[in-house]
N, C-alpha and C positions, 0 to 999 in steps of 0.2 A: 685610298682614304683622302689624299690631297685633292683628287679630282672631285670627290663628293663635297669637300669643304669649299672648293672654288665655285662649284655649282650653287651651293647655298648662298655664298656671298653675292653671286650674280643675281640670284633671285631676290635677295634682300634689297640690293641696289635698285633693281627694276621696280619692286613694290614701292620703295620709298620715293622713287621718281614719279610713279603713278599717283601716289597720294599727294605729292607736292603739286603736280599738275592740276589735280582736281581741286585743290584748295586755293589756287591762284585766282585773282580777280582780273577778268579781261575787260578792257575798255575800248570803246570806239567813239570817234568824234562825230557829234551830230551837227554842230555849227561852231564857228568862231567869228569874232568881230575884233579886228585889230591885231597887231603883233605885240607879243610880250617883250618889251624892251627895258623895263625897269624892275630890278636893277640891271645894269649899272646906270642907265640913263634916267635921271630923275627930273629932267626939264621938260618943257612943253613940246619939244620935238618928238617925245615918246608917244604923243597922241595926235600928231599932225595928220594922221590918216582919217581923223574924225571931222565932223562938221564943226567949224570954228565960229560960225555966225549965228547970232540970235535973230529972230525967234527959232528955237530948235524944234525939230519934229518930235512929237511925243509918241508916235507909233512907228516902229521899225519892223519891216517885213524881211525875214531872212532870205526868202526865195527870190525877192525882186530888188531889194535895196542894196546899194553899195555902202562900203564903210563910211564914205564921205557923207552919208545921210544920217549917220548915228551921232548923237550929241556928244561933244567932248566932255560934258560935265552934267551933274545933277546938283541942285541946290535947294535952299529953303525959301526961295523967293519966287522968281518968275518961272522956274522950270523944276517942278517937284515930282514929276512922274515920267517914267519911260516904259512903254508897252513893247515887248518883244514878241512878235508873232512867228511861230515856226510849226512845222508839220512833223509828225511821228508816224513811222510805219507800224504795222502790227507787232513786229518783232521788237522795235525800239520801245513801244508803249508798254511792253511786258518786262522792261529792264528798269532798274533804278537809275536815275539821272543825277549827275553831279554838275552844279553850276559853279564855274570858276570866275571870280571877280578880281581882276588885277587893277590896282590903282597906282597912280603916280604919287599922289598925296591927297589927304583930306585935311581941311583946315577949318578953324572955328575962331570966332572973335570973342566969345563969352568965356571968361575964365572958369566959371562954375559948370561948364559943359565940356567935358574932356575929350569928346570924340564926335564924329559925324555918325548919326544914327539913321539906318535905312531899313524899312520894312520890305520884305519880299513876299509877293503873293503869286499864286498860280491859278490858272483857269483852264480846265479841260473843255472839249467841245460840249456844248449844250449844258454847261455847268456854271456855277457861280465862282467868283474870286475867293480863294481860300488863303489866308495868311499862314505861312509856314514858319515865320520867325522874324525877329528884329535883330539887326547885327550892327556892331560898332566898327567904325573905320577910323584910322588916324591915331587913336589912343594917345594924343598929345604930342607926338613926335614928328608928324607930317611926313614920315618916311613911307615909301611905296610898300605895298603888302599884297598878299594874295589870300583870299578866303574862298573856301569851298563849301557849298551848301548842297546837301542831299535832298533830292525831290523824289519822294516815295512813289511807287507805281499806283498807289491809291489815288494820287492826284493827277494822273495823266491817262490819256487814252489815244486811240488811233485818230489821226486827223489833225486839224489845227489846234494847237495849244498856245497859251499866252503866259509869259512871265512878266509881272509888274514889279518894277523897282520904284519904290516910293519913299520920299523924304519923310523922316519921323521926327524931325526937329521942330521947334517952335517957328512960326512964320517970321521970315526976315530977322533971324537971330544971328546971322553972320556965319552960316555953315555952307560949305560946298565941297564937292568931291570930283576929282579929275580922273578919267579912265586911262588905263594903259592898254588893257585888252579884256575881252570876255569870251568865254567858250562854254559849250555844253557837251558833256560826254555821257554815254550810256555805259553802264557797268553790269557785268554778269558775275554775281557772287555764287559760289557753290552752295547748293541747297539740298535739303533732304526731299524725299518724295515717299510719303506714307500711303500704302495701299492695303486695305482690308481684303484678305483673300479667302476667309472662310468664317462661317457663323453656324453654330450648332447648339442644340438644346438637350438637356438631360434632366428628367426623362423626356424622350421624344414625343410621348403621348400622355401628357400630364392630365391630372384631374384637378378641377377647381379647388384651390386651397393648397396645392402642392408648392414647394419651393423649387423653382426651375433653375438649374445651373446653366448660364449662358456663357459660351466660350467663343472668343473671336481670335483670329490670327491676323497680325498686322506685320507687313513686310516693308522694309525701307529700301526702295529702289533708287535712292538719290545719291548725292555725291559726298555728303557729310553725315555724321551721326545726328539723329533727332533726339532732342532733350526735352524732358518734362512733357510727355505726350499725353494729352487728355482725350478720353473716348467717352462719348455719351451714348446711352441706349434708350430707344423710344419704342412704344408700341402704338399701333393705330387703333383708335376706338371711335368708330363712326366718323372717320375723316379727320379726327383730331389726334395730333401727335402728343403723346404723354410720356414725359421723361420718367423712367423707373429706376435707372441706375447710372452711375458715372464712376470712372476709374482713371488713374493716372499712372503712366509708366515712366520711370526715371530716365531711361534712354533706350533707343533702338539703334544699334550700330548699322553702318552701311552694309548692304547685301545680307542683312540678317532679319530674322522674324522673331516675334514675341507673342506669347499667348496671354490673353486677358480674360479673367474670370469675374463674373458678377452673379449674384443670386437674386432671383426675381420671385417675390411673394405674389402668388396668383389668387389670393383671396378676393372674392367678388369679381373675378374675371373669368369669362367663359367664351367659347366659340372660336372662330377663326380670326387670327390677328397677324398683321404684318409687323415684324420686328426689324428696326433699322438701327445700325450703329453708325455713328458719325465721328470721324477722327478730326481732332483740332476744330471743334465746332465754332469757335469764335475767331478763327483765322489768325491766331497769335503767332503762327509759324509760317514763314515764307517757304513755299515748296515749288518744285519744278512744275508740278501739275496740281492745281487746286480743285480739279473737277473729278478726282478719283478717290475721294475720301469717304464715300458712303457704300454700305452694303446692306441688302435687305433679305430677310428670310421670312417664312411663314410657319406658324405654329397653330395647332388646334388644341384647345383646352376643353376637355370634356366636363360637363356639369357634374356636380357631386350626385350621389345616389338618391338624394331626397329632393332633387330638383327637376325630375322628369314629369311629363304630363300624367303618366300612370300613377306616379307617386302622389301627385297632387290629387288625382281622383280618389286614390286609396285613402289619403288623409281626410278628404271630405267624407268618404264613406265611413271611416272610423268615427269621425265626429257625429255623423248621422246615427250610427249604431249606438254611440254613447248617449245621444239625445233620446233615442227610442228606449234604451235601457233605463234611462232616468225616468221617463214617463211610465214605463211598466213598473219600475220600482215604486213610483209614486202611487200608481193604481193599486198595486199589491198592498202597499202600506195603508192606503185608504180602505181596502177590503178588510184588512186585519182590524183596523180601528172600528169599522162598522160591526164586525163580529163581536168584538169586545163590548161594544155598546149594547148589542142585543143580549149578550149573556148577563150584563148587569141588570137588565130589565127583569 
């Protein structure tokens, strides 16, 4: 009994360690500029590795420039922009980036402006500059600080990327900021990975007008539970994808599957159609793999019994017969009227 209890405890400890490992965030350094010395060093020696002389270089290239080519400051007057050029591998471009900005101090001369404000923009290869936020430094106390800004994978790609640090204060309003160090890290967060594994129809051979129950199975092959999972269902009509149903699952735990049901009204639909389900159609959830969220099946919907060519011919024939009968009835009626008229004579 004790050995069984000990085994259970070991299994629980192993599983808890596995879950903890999966939920950890792993980081790796992409580049760094300068040494983080403040605190405790708040004086100018903390940034003596940077360029001390104006005019400063506005473009800094990570792969070729030394720290001594990087400006010691950014201000609201003569030096308002710093472009940092760097390269990302395919692996790094698929990870979230965190930009760490360490300052010795930020200062300001206007009493009604309590901090140094700076915009941060990013530019992927062949893209445009995108502003990801405006940030405050100094907060009135001039003490060194560190701020971290997340750069989403939507704003980066393989090859040369650019980070623009840009003054956001009024020109020549007495604001400047002194650097301590800067660095960029790539982080790997645990993510779900939703994979549709099956798609079925009931009835399998429906007739036009039937309500078809569409069943899909979704499996989570990721590292964490997937929450509020949306699934859309489309059918192809002459090359056009038409949404006919949508459903939402509260959660799909790791290494588990869930079945999703939707009902499809096939009125005015007939013939062969491709049916496609799409998991997380608006990419609201970051997954390990964003390319495995679709699954397609084919269904044949038979026309109803009054929609065949023979039925059409038969309907025409019935109308023709009715027309003939009407004519005959009219002729017979006319004959009776003639006889009645002759009798009256």
